N, C-alpha and C positions, 0 to 999 in steps of 0.2 A: 782487718784481715786482708792480706794480699797473697798472691801466688805468682810464681814464675812459670809461664806457659810457653810452649813451643808452637808457633803458628807459621806455617809455610816456610819452615827451615830456620826461622829466627826466634830468639827468646825475648819475651816481653814481660814486664811487671804489670800485672792486672789487678785492679781493685774494682769493686762494684761502683758503677756509674762513670768510670773512666772511659774516655774516647781514645782509640788507638788508630794509627795509620799502619796498615800491613800491606804486604804484596797482594796484587789483585787476586781476589777469590772468585770462584765461578758462580756463587749464589747471587740471586737477584736482589735488588735493593728492597729493603723491608723484610727480607727473609731472616729466619733465626738459624744460627749455626752453633755447633757445640765442638769444643776442643777438649780432648781427653789426654793430651800429652802434657800433664802437669808435672814439673820437675821439682818444685819446692812449694810448701805451704807455710804461712806464718799466721797463727791465730793468737794475737796478743802475747807474743813472746814464746809460744809453743811452736817450735820449728820442726817440720817433718821434711826430710830430704829423701827423694825417691832413688831407686836403684834399678833402672834409670828413671822410672816414673813412679809417682805416688799412686798406690792402688785405690780405686774408687773415687778419685778426685776428677772433677771436670769443670769447665767454664762454659757458660752459655752467653752468647752475644747476639746482637742484632746488627745487620748490615745497614748502615745509614746511607752511604752513597759511594759511587765509583768516581775516581777523579785522576788527574795527572799531576805529578809533582812539578816543581819549578824546573826550568831548563838548566842543564849542566853543560857548559861549553868545554870541549876538549880541543886544545890547540897544540899542534905539533910543529916543530921548527928545527931545521938543521942550520946552524949558523954558517954563513959564507957559502952555502950551496944553492941558495935560491929555492929551498923547499919549505913550503908552508901549507898546513892543512888545518881547517877548522871544521869541527863536527859537533853537533848538538844532540842531546838525548833527554827525553822526558820519561820518567819511570811511571808506570801505571800502578795506582794504589787503590785500596779500599779502606774507607773509614768505618770502624765498628765501634759499638758501645757495649761495654760489659754489663750484662743484666743480672747474672747471678753466679755465685761460686759455690760448688758443693765439694766439701772435703771430707 
């Protein structure tokens, strides 16, 4: 069984026991969180599509840790103008583990 769930504005495929990296959540490490914006459920071929969400479906997860992603370098240059700019960015993420799915 898997579901498509919306977490912090992004859609993820969630299965029991799967670990996901999502945008930084405000909950502390070790806390339990619940997501009720389930857009699709698939239970052994029986697919339910929500309009826009599936009624009564939710996903429970546990926050494992907060971390930062790898650095992304942004380099800008205008040729023949002497303009160069280098900027870096590290996205703040939260790792969660899916504990249970209720559909």
